[in-house]
C-alpha positions in Angstrom: 29.8 -210.5 -219.8 31.6 -213.0 -217.2 31.2 -213.4 -213.7 34.7 -212.5 -213.1 34.1 -209.2 -215.3 31.2 -208.5 -213.1 32.7 -208.9 -210.0 35.7 -206.8 -210.5 34.0 -203.7 -209.5 32.7 -205.2 -206.7 36.1 -206.5 -205.3 37.9 -203.3 -206.4 35.4 -201.5 -204.0 35.5 -204.1 -201.4 39.4 -203.6 -201.4 39.2 -199.9 -201.2 36.7 -199.8 -198.3 39.4 -202.5 -196.5 42.6 -200.6 -197.1 40.6 -197.0 -196.0 39.5 -198.4 -192.9 43.1 -199.8 -192.3 44.7 -196.7 -192.8 42.1 -195.1 -190.5 42.8 -198.0 -187.8 46.9 -197.7 -188.1 47.1 -194.0 -188.5 47.0 -193.3 -184.7 49.5 -196.1 -183.7 51.7 -195.1 -186.5 51.8 -191.6 -185.1 52.2 -192.6 -181.8 55.3 -194.7 -182.6 56.6 -192.2 -185.0 56.3 -189.3 -182.8 57.9 -191.4 -179.5 61.1 -191.1 -181.5 61.1 -187.2 -181.7 62.1 -184.0 -179.6 59.5 -182.2 -178.1 59.9 -179.4 -181.0 59.6 -182.1 -183.5 56.6 -183.3 -182.1 54.8 -180.0 -182.2 56.5 -178.5 -185.0 56.0 -181.7 -187.6 53.6 -184.2 -185.9 52.6 -185.9 -189.3 56.2 -186.2 -190.7 58.7 -189.0 -190.0 61.4 -188.4 -187.6 64.5 -186.7 -189.5 68.2 -186.2 -188.4 67.4 -182.9 -186.7 64.0 -184.1 -185.0 64.9 -187.5 -184.3 65.7 -188.0 -180.3 65.4 -190.7 -177.8 65.0 -188.8 -174.7 61.0 -190.3 -174.3 62.4 -193.6 -174.1 65.5 -192.6 -171.6 62.9 -190.9 -169.6 60.5 -194.0 -169.4 63.5 -196.4 -168.3 65.3 -193.7 -166.4 62.8 -192.0 -164.1 59.6 -194.5 -164.4 59.6 -198.0 -163.0 58.5 -199.2 -166.3 59.9 -202.6 -166.1 57.9 -203.1 -163.0 54.9 -201.8 -164.4 55.1 -204.0 -167.5 55.6 -207.0 -165.5 52.1 -206.1 -163.4 50.3 -205.7 -166.8 51.8 -208.9 -167.9 51.0 -211.0 -165.0 47.4 -209.7 -164.9 46.9 -209.9 -168.7 48.3 -213.6 -168.6 46.7 -215.1 -166.0 43.1 -213.5 -166.7 43.4 -214.4 -170.0 44.4 -218.2 -169.0 41.4 -217.9 -166.6 39.1 -216.7 -169.2 40.1 -219.4 -171.7 40.1 -222.3 -169.3 36.7 -221.4 -167.4 35.1 -219.9 -170.4 36.0 -223.7 -172.2 34.7 -225.7 -169.7 31.3 -223.7 -169.1 30.9 -223.6 -173.2 31.5 -227.3 -173.0 29.0 -228.1 -170.7 26.3 -225.7 -172.1 26.9 -227.4 -175.9 27.2 -230.9 -174.6 24.7 -231.3 -171.7 21.2 -230.5 -171.9 19.5 -229.7 -168.0 16.9 -227.8 -166.8 17.6 -224.2 -167.3 20.5 -224.5 -169.8 18.9 -222.1 -172.5 18.2 -219.6 -169.3 21.7 -220.1 -168.2 22.9 -219.3 -171.7 21.2 -215.9 -171.8 21.9 -214.9 -168.2 25.6 -215.2 -169.4 25.1 -213.4 -172.6 23.7 -210.4 -170.6 27.5 -209.8 -169.4 28.4 -209.2 -173.2 25.3 -206.3 -173.2 25.8 -204.9 -169.9 29.3 -203.0 -169.1 31.2 -204.1 -166.2 32.0 -200.5 -165.1 28.3 -199.9 -164.1 29.3 -202.2 -161.0 32.4 -200.1 -160.2 30.8 -199.3 -156.8 29.8 -202.5 -155.9 33.3 -204.3 -157.2 35.2 -201.7 -155.4 33.2 -202.6 -151.9 33.6 -206.0 -152.3 36.9 -205.7 -152.8 37.6 -203.5 -149.7 35.6 -206.2 -147.9 38.0 -208.8 -148.9 41.0 -207.2 -148.6 41.9 -207.7 -151.9 42.3 -203.6 -152.8 45.7 -202.5 -154.2 46.3 -206.1 -155.2 46.9 -207.9 -158.7 44.3 -210.6 -157.7 41.4 -207.9 -157.9 42.4 -207.0 -161.3 42.6 -210.9 -162.2 39.0 -211.2 -160.8 37.5 -208.4 -162.3 38.7 -209.1 -165.8 38.2 -212.7 -165.8 34.6 -212.1 -165.0 34.5 -209.4 -167.5 35.9 -211.7 -170.3 34.1 -214.9 -169.5 30.8 -214.1 -171.1 32.1 -213.3 -174.3 34.3 -216.4 -174.1 31.4 -218.6 -173.5 29.2 -217.4 -176.3 31.9 -217.6 -179.0 33.2 -221.0 -177.7 29.8 -222.6 -177.2 28.9 -222.2 -180.7 32.1 -223.6 -182.0 31.8 -226.7 -179.9 28.3 -227.5 -181.2 29.8 -228.1 -184.5 32.1 -230.6 -183.1 31.2 -234.1 -184.4 28.9 -236.0 -181.5 30.2 -239.1 -183.3 34.0 -238.1 -182.1 32.9 -237.7 -178.6 30.4 -240.7 -178.3 33.3 -242.6 -179.7 35.6 -241.5 -177.0 33.3 -242.4 -174.4 33.0 -245.9 -175.9 37.0 -246.5 -175.5 36.2 -245.4 -171.6 37.7 -241.8 -171.9 36.3 -239.4 -169.2 34.9 -236.2 -169.9 37.8 -234.4 -169.0 39.6 -236.4 -171.4 37.2 -236.2 -174.1 37.3 -232.1 -173.2 40.8 -231.9 -173.3 42.0 -234.0 -175.8 39.6 -234.3 -178.3 37.3 -230.8 -178.2 39.8 -228.3 -177.4 42.2 -229.2 -180.4 39.3 -228.5 -182.6 38.4 -225.3 -181.3 41.8 -223.5 -181.4 40.6 -220.9 -184.1 38.2 -220.0 -181.3 40.3 -220.0 -178.5 42.6 -217.7 -180.7 39.9 -215.2 -181.6 38.5 -215.2 -177.4 42.4 -214.4 -176.6 42.9 -211.6 -178.7 39.5 -210.2 -178.2 40.0 -210.6 -174.1 43.3 -209.6 -173.9 43.3 -206.0 -175.7 40.7 -204.5 -173.2 42.8 -206.0 -170.5 46.0 -204.7 -171.5 44.6 -201.1 -172.3 42.5 -200.7 -169.4 43.0 -197.8 -167.3 39.8 -197.4 -165.2 40.0 -200.8 -162.9 43.8 -200.4 -162.2 43.0 -196.4 -161.1 40.2 -197.9 -159.0 41.3 -201.1 -157.5 45.1 -201.2 -157.9 46.5 -197.5 -157.8 49.7 -198.2 -155.6 53.0 -198.1 -156.8 53.4 -201.9 -156.3 50.6 -202.9 -158.5 50.7 -199.9 -161.2 50.0 -201.4 -164.9 51.9 -200.0 -167.8 48.6 -197.6 -168.7 48.5 -196.3 -165.4 52.0 -196.2 -164.9 52.1 -193.7 -168.0 50.1 -191.2 -166.3 53.0 -190.2 -164.2 54.3 -188.0 -167.0 51.0 -186.1 -167.2 51.3 -183.1 -165.0 48.9 -180.2 -164.3 51.1 -177.4 -166.3 53.6 -179.4 -167.9 53.3 -182.6 -169.6 56.2 -184.7 -170.9 55.0 -186.2 -174.5 57.9 -187.7 -175.4 58.0 -190.1 -172.4 54.2 -190.5 -172.8 54.4 -191.7 -176.6 57.5 -193.6 -175.7 55.6 -195.6 -173.2 52.7 -196.0 -175.0 54.9 -197.3 -178.1 56.2 -199.8 -175.7 53.0 -200.8 -174.7 51.6 -201.9 -178.1 54.4 -204.6 -178.7 52.8 -207.1 -176.6 49.5 -206.6 -178.8 51.4 -206.6 -182.1 53.1 -209.7 -181.0 49.9 -211.7 -179.9 48.5 -210.7 -183.4 51.6 -212.0 -185.0 51.4 -215.4 -183.1 47.5 -215.9 -183.4 47.0 -213.9 -186.8 46.3 -217.5 -189.0 44.2 -218.8 -186.4 42.4 -215.6 -185.6 41.3 -215.2 -189.2 40.1 -219.0 -189.1 38.2 -218.2 -186.1 36.6 -215.1 -187.4 35.6 -216.4 -191.0 34.7 -220.2 -189.8 31.1 -220.5 -191.0 30.9 -217.8 -193.5 31.5 -220.5 -196.2 29.6 -224.0 -196.3 
């Protein structure tokens, strides 16, 4: 029996598992988007079926754009996510370069200390973070969210990027030093272009928790001027009556940036995740 024949059942089994997982993962997203285009009766009457001419209704989207200041919430989420992502990638890459390139006393301990940030949820320090923000006058500002999300994303970014930067050829960096390049030039022009797949991986893994977070916006920035998309969707949740059309429409619109990011960085993301799997 040939190797290809023996591996066929394994291939079929692996694809079956992946397809099953994909269906399970995408089913809630498809359900939300599909029901956002239905009337209230269509949502509760047939939630698992696509919109029909009888159940199709854009009342959810008209409510979101009419009653809620959705564009302002979207802008707040976009500002917080972009600035947090930029800070995580910049400072995370610089810290990873220092840890992987330079040997100094406490190098290993520093790496272990940063790795603790992956294992310990930042929400455990919510009370201390809130006290700090109150003391510094940053409550109800987007800066508070940016600082928290940057601190939240740095440990994972440093952990991933440092492993990739260790694989960058020392000969390349030493050649740059011989040519008189500064360490900053080596970092930005030689090292960063070679770890773009890792940067894309970190960007996706960092953006999704920030964009979808409800905890810190609710605690640190609940005012009308600083509400994010996820917090703004709570406007349509009532004690007795809940506007499910508007909630599903708001969530559907909130999904778009994540999908766009994945489409842009999908190739780099796959390269980053699978790098090192094949030698």
